[in-house]
N, C-alpha and C positions, 0 to 999 in steps of 0.2 A: 380660584385665585392663584396667580403665578407666585414664584418663590421670592428671589432676592435680586434687587437691581441697584447698581451704582449709576446715578445720573451725573454726568459731567457737562456742565453748562458753561459756555464761554463765548466771548466775542471773537470774531475771526482774527487770526494772527497771534492768539494767545498760547498756541502750542498744544491745543487739546488732543489732536490726533497723535502727536508724538507721545504725550503722557498716557493717553489711552493705550498705546502700544506697550508701554512699560507695565501698566496694570494687568493686561491680559497675559503677561508672561508669568504671573504669580499662580501657584498651584491651587489657591483657593478661589480663583477667578476664571470664568470660562474663557477659553482661548478664542481668538478671532484672527482672520488673515490680516497681514500688515504688508503694505507695499511702500517703496521708498524711491523718491526722486532725488538723486544725489546732487545734481546741479543747483537746485534751489532749496536743498535741505527740507523737502516736504515729505510728510508721512501721510499715509492713507489707511485708516483702520476700516476693516470690512463693515459696510452698512447694509444690513439685510432686513430692516424692519421699516416701519413708517418714519418718514423724515419730515420735519415741520416745514422745510423750505421747498419741498418737491412740488412743482406745479400741479401734477396730477392728483396730489393730495389736497392742496389748498383750494383748488377749484371745485372740490366736491362740497355739496351742502352737508353731507354726512361722510366723514373720512373713512368710515367702516364699510361704505357701500360704493360701488361703481368705480373702484380703482383697480386698474389692471397692472399687476406686477409680473416681472419675468418669473418670479417664484413667490410663494407665500411669505408674508412677514415672518421674522425669525421664530424658530422653535427654541424657546428659552430653555436654558439649562435648569434642571429641577433641583440640583443640589448645591451648585457653586453660585457665587455672585455673577451676575450678568452686567456687562458694561455697556452703557449707551451714551453717545455724544450728541449734542445739539447746540446750535447757535441760538435757537429760539426765534429766528426771524418770522416763522409762521405761527407762533403761539397766539398772537392776537386774533387769528382766525381759528374758530373752533376751540376756544380756550378750555371749555369744560371737558372736551374730548382729551386734550393733552394732560389736564390735571388727573383724570382717571387713568390714562394710559401710562403716565410716568410715576404716579404715586398711589392712587386709591386701589388699583387692581393688583397690588403687590403685598405679600405678607410682610416684607421688610424692605425698607429703602434707605439709601444713603445718597446725599446730594452734595457734590463738590462744585462750587462756583468759582471760576477764575475771574477775579475782579481787581483791576488796577487801583491801588490806593493813592497813587500820586500821578501828576501830569507826566512826569518823566517816564514812569512805567507804561502809561497809556501811549505816549508818543513812540516809545520803542516798539511796542507790539504793533502799533499802527504802521510804522515803517517796515516792519517785517511783512505785514499784509501786502504793502505796495511792492516790496521786493519779490515776494513769492508768487503773487498772483499777476504781476505785470499790470497792475491797476494804479490809477492815481485819482486826483480830485476832479479830473475833467474827462475821464474816459472809462469805458467798461468794455472788455473784449470777451466776455464770457456769455455764452447763450443762456446758461442757467441764471446768471446774474440779471440778464435782460428780462427773463421770464419773471423773476422775483419782483422786479420793478413794475412790470406790466400788471402783475397780480396784486400790487399794492402791499407786499409784505416786506419790502426793503426800501428804506428812505436813503437813497444814494447821497443826497446833499448832506443829510445829517451825519451819516456814517463817516464820510471822508472830510467834510469841511467843519463839522462841529462834533469831533470825537468825544469830548468830555460830556456833552449833552447826550450823545448816543450811548456812552458807557452807563450814564445814570439811568437812561430810559430802560435798558435791558436789565440792569440790576433791580430797579423797582418792579419791573414786570415779573422777574423770577421770584422776588420776595412775596408779591401778591398771589402768585400761583401756588406756592408750596403750602400744602395743608398744615393747619396748626399742630397736628399730631405727628408731623414728620420733621426730622432735624436736618441741618445742613452745615457745611463748613466753607468758610470764605478763604481763598488763597490768592495772593497776588502772584500772577504768572511770572513777573520778573524776579520776585524773591525766590520762587521755586526753580526757575530755569535759567535766569540770565545774570543775576547779581554776582554772587560768589559762593564758594563751597559752604561757608557757615550758614548762609540763608537757605541754601538747598537742603543741608542736613536738618535744619530745624523744621522746614516745611514738610519734608518727607516723614519725619517723626510724627508731626501733627496729623498727617494724612493716614498713616498706618494705624495710629492710635484711634482715630475717628472711625476707620473702617473695621477695626477690631481684627486685623489679620496679622499673621506672623511677619516679623521684620527681617527674615533671612535674606531678602534681596537688596537690603539697604545699600551695601557697598557697590554692588553691581549697578543699581540705579544711579548712584552718585557718579560713577564713572561714565555712564551713558549720557547723563545730563551735562557733565563737563565737556564731553565731546560735542554734544549738541550746541552748548553755549558758545564754544569757540568757532564752530562752523557758521553759526548765525552771525557772529561778529564779523567774520570774513565776508559773508553775504551782504550785510549792511554796508560795509566799507566799499564794496564793489558797486552797489546799486543806488545808494542814497548819497546825494551830493549836498 
């Protein structure tokens, strides 16, 4: 059985990769590579294990067999917390596999779900998705996105044209999948990353308390989130009419 994992589950546009990058800077959490695209304020946390939306995984009858990777899935850290991000698009395929992979096969788990509490929060993160991905309600220019639609793991119409329905769908799915003996924390991504310093401060304290880690990076994380917040506001103003 593997050691400790933090599962960060979130709808696209909610800032999961940026926040994952903050988490892996903590000395109690295993580090991962982080890349940055300044023009669109996009962050890319290293992904080196099974990903639910990867076509080569979703097309397998058994995700543990017949998948060819450039390298083997992650060698998990045996002493520190490991961080893993997922949108959950492919969870409905091979659901039992993902329940085992994300929860049952670990000695200790923590699950943070970014879930918008209000329509305003959801609309803001939706607009960020459009701005950062160059996508809208009538187009898709990503090969991986096309593959997800073909494989039946991504409802394009629902995600872009019925975002509140989409948000509820993924939230309900996450709740159904988390085993009864594993806990979770709900965080509104706008309260954490986009509203104001007071909300950010409160959310960070909730997260640190839930994870049971030292709070020594609080001020540094607040500064980075403030910078992220302002750059995203500029991006929104440039791209959303």
